[in-house]
C-alpha positions, -999 to 999 in steps of 0.1 A, spaced: -1 0 0 12 35 -9 0 64 13 12 100 8 11 127 36 8 163 23 12 192 47 4 228 40 17 261 51 36 265 83 36 230 92 74 228 85 77 248 117 61 220 139 82 217 169 88 254 171 54 270 161 29 275 190 40 243 210 10 247 232 -13 240 201 10 219 179 33 202 204 72 203 205 79 175 180 89 181 144 70 165 117 102 148 104 107 132 138 69 121 138 72 109 101 101 87 111 80 71 139 52 64 113 77 47 90 89 26 119 54 16 128 40 9 94 70 -10 78 45 -27 53 33 7 40 52 28 15 49 63 31 58 95 12 59 129 28 56 164 12 53 199 26 49 231 9 39 266 19 28 274 -17 -8 265 -27 0 257 -64 26 233 -54 3 214 -31 -23 212 -59 4 199 -84 13 173 -58 -23 162 -52 -27 158 -91 7 140 -95 -1 115 -68 -39 113 -71 -39 85 -96 -9 64 -82 -13 62 -45 -38 42 -24 -44 71 -1 -35 106 7 -35 122 41 -40 159 37 -34 186 62 -38 217 41 -34 238 71 -47 274 66 -55 266 29 -82 243 42 -104 275 49 -94 295 18 -85 272 -12 -112 263 -36 -83 252 -58 -71 225 -33 -107 215 -28 -113 210 -65 -80 191 -68 -92 166 -42 -124 161 -60 -107 157 -93 -85 127 -84 -92 89 -79 -72 85 -48 -93 88 -15 -82 117 7 -85 120 45 -83 155 58 -66 159 89 -59 188 115 -35 185 145 -58 210 165 -95 209 170 -103 235 145 -139 238 158 -125 251 192 -105 278 173 -115 310 154 -148 309 135 -130 311 101 -114 278 108 -148 260 111 -153 259 72 -133 235 49 -131 237 12 -117 200 13 -142 182 35 -168 178 7 -143 158 -15 -127 138 14 -133 103 24 -132 116 60 -120 142 84 -100 138 116 -94 168 139 -80 175 172 -59 144 181 -26 161 177 -1 143 154 -20 111 162 -45 125 136 -21 113 109 -19 78 124 -57 75 125 -59 84 89 -34 58 79 -53 33 100 -85 42 82 -68 32 48 -54 1 63 -88 -10 78 -104 -4 44 -78 -26 27 -85 -56 49 -122 -53 43 -120 -53 5 
């Protein structure tokens, strides 16, 4: 199974950025833990602060991978283009957020991605990514 994890703007600052919300672990450290845990899964990781680059990556992987875990970060609430890219591909997407976006500012309560996603996971910290991967693996065992 091939699963891609795509992160949007400012998530390259995990471990430094607002640790009270996002924790003190870098994503690269966490990604290494995921690779160790899921040795039977080919995991790919990509992060960009640029909306168009995320759209390009979604389109590139969206016909090759078995699943995409997408944390579009702030673009979740602003990017019709990313939402359209998710709807345009064949690969199922799970939208994830580290924080509970519904406990934050009102503008974070809307997502342009959710309507095209297989599911949405919010508020479980970095474990949100693990839960998304588990959802793809569980689906694989039932088919």
